[in-house]
C-alpha positions as CSV (number, residue, x, y, z in Angstrom):
1,M,-14.5,15.3,-35.2
2,T,-17.0,16.7,-32.8
3,R,-15.9,19.7,-30.7
4,I,-17.4,19.8,-27.3
5,A,-17.0,22.5,-24.6
6,I,-17.8,22.1,-20.9
7,C,-18.3,25.2,-18.9
8,E,-18.6,24.4,-15.2
9,D,-17.1,26.3,-12.3
10,D,-17.0,23.3,-10.0
11,E,-13.8,21.4,-10.9
12,M,-15.2,18.0,-9.7
13,E,-18.4,18.4,-11.7
14,R,-16.4,19.5,-14.7
15,T,-14.2,16.4,-14.5
16,V,-17.1,14.0,-14.0
17,L,-18.9,15.4,-17.0
18,Q,-15.8,15.3,-19.1
19,E,-15.2,11.7,-18.2
20,L,-18.8,10.8,-19.0
21,V,-18.6,12.5,-22.4
22,K,-15.3,10.8,-23.3
23,A,-16.7,7.4,-22.2
24,W,-19.7,7.8,-24.4
25,A,-17.6,8.8,-27.3
26,E,-15.3,5.8,-26.9
27,A,-18.2,3.4,-26.5
28,N,-19.9,4.8,-29.7
29,D,-16.7,5.2,-31.8
30,V,-17.2,8.9,-32.0
31,E,-14.2,11.2,-32.3
32,V,-14.5,14.1,-29.9
33,F,-12.3,17.0,-28.8
34,V,-13.3,18.2,-25.3
35,S,-12.3,21.6,-23.9
36,S,-13.2,22.7,-20.4
37,F,-13.8,26.1,-19.0
38,A,-14.4,27.4,-15.4
39,S,-16.3,30.5,-16.4
40,G,-18.6,31.9,-19.1
41,E,-16.1,34.6,-19.9
42,E,-13.4,32.0,-20.7
43,L,-15.7,30.1,-22.9
44,I,-16.8,33.2,-24.9
45,W,-13.2,34.3,-25.3
46,S,-12.3,30.9,-26.7
47,F,-15.5,30.7,-28.8
48,S,-14.5,33.8,-30.7
49,D,-11.5,32.0,-32.1
50,R,-12.8,28.4,-32.1
51,R,-16.4,27.2,-32.6
52,Y,-17.8,24.2,-30.7
53,D,-20.5,21.8,-31.9
54,I,-21.9,21.1,-28.4
55,L,-21.7,23.1,-25.2
56,F,-22.5,21.9,-21.8
57,L,-23.2,25.0,-19.7
58,D,-23.7,25.2,-16.0
59,I,-26.3,27.8,-15.2
60,L,-25.1,29.0,-11.9
61,L,-21.7,30.5,-12.8
62,E,-20.0,33.4,-11.2
63,E,-20.3,36.8,-12.8
64,L,-21.6,35.9,-16.3
65,D,-24.1,33.1,-15.6
66,G,-24.9,30.2,-18.0
67,I,-28.0,31.8,-19.5
68,Q,-26.1,35.0,-20.3
69,T,-23.2,33.0,-21.7
70,G,-25.7,31.0,-23.8
71,Q,-27.3,34.2,-25.1
72,Q,-23.9,35.5,-26.2
73,I,-22.9,32.2,-27.8
74,R,-26.2,32.1,-29.6
75,S,-25.6,35.6,-31.0
76,M,-22.3,34.3,-32.5
77,D,-23.5,30.9,-33.7
78,A,-27.1,29.7,-34.0
79,K,-26.1,26.1,-34.8
80,T,-24.2,25.2,-31.7
81,D,-26.1,22.7,-29.5
82,I,-26.4,24.0,-26.0
83,I,-27.1,21.7,-23.1
84,Y,-27.7,23.3,-19.7
85,C,-26.6,21.6,-16.5
86,T,-27.8,22.6,-13.1
87,A,-28.8,21.3,-9.7
88,M,-32.0,23.4,-10.0
89,T,-35.0,23.1,-12.3
90,D,-36.0,26.7,-11.9
91,F,-34.3,27.9,-15.1
92,A,-35.9,25.6,-17.7
93,L,-37.9,28.5,-19.3
94,D,-34.7,30.6,-19.6
95,A,-32.9,27.7,-21.2
96,Y,-35.8,27.3,-23.7
97,E,-35.5,31.0,-24.7
98,V,-31.8,30.3,-25.7
99,H,-33.1,27.3,-27.8
100,A,-31.2,24.8,-25.7
101,K,-31.0,21.3,-27.0
102,G,-31.1,19.8,-23.5
103,Y,-31.4,20.4,-19.8
104,L,-29.6,18.1,-17.4
105,V,-30.2,18.1,-13.7
106,K,-27.3,17.3,-11.4
107,P,-26.1,14.8,-10.2
108,Y,-25.6,13.6,-13.7
109,D,-27.4,10.6,-15.0
110,P,-25.1,8.8,-17.5
111,D,-28.1,7.6,-19.5
112,K,-29.4,11.1,-19.9
113,I,-26.0,12.4,-21.0
114,E,-25.8,9.5,-23.5
115,A,-29.3,10.4,-24.8
116,V,-28.5,14.1,-25.3
117,L,-25.2,13.3,-27.0
118,A,-26.8,10.8,-29.3
119,Q,-29.4,13.4,-30.2
120,C,-26.8,16.0,-31.0
121,I,-24.5,13.7,-32.9
122,R,-26.7,12.2,-35.6
């Protein structure tokens, strides 16, 4: 089973992404367990007890932003695939420095989500 975490402070965006991930998993007969978080702090707290295979991280989070969250996650686990999600393209270089597996621009394109999931789950 693939463990996926979604960290997005906007509830609607979080729900949309969760549904797209679950739809892809069902269509591709992939077992996933999806957890959702509204802040980087919540994700890091959970990550200390439970590792995730794939993280979808919003970049513009309150307090601890997605880049900082990714840096902390990366220091705990170098293997987790991090996919950044944002409405802005200004942070691509920062995402590269965290060795992100993907960079998705909102609004979400289901084809791009499918492509990045297929790349992560091979």
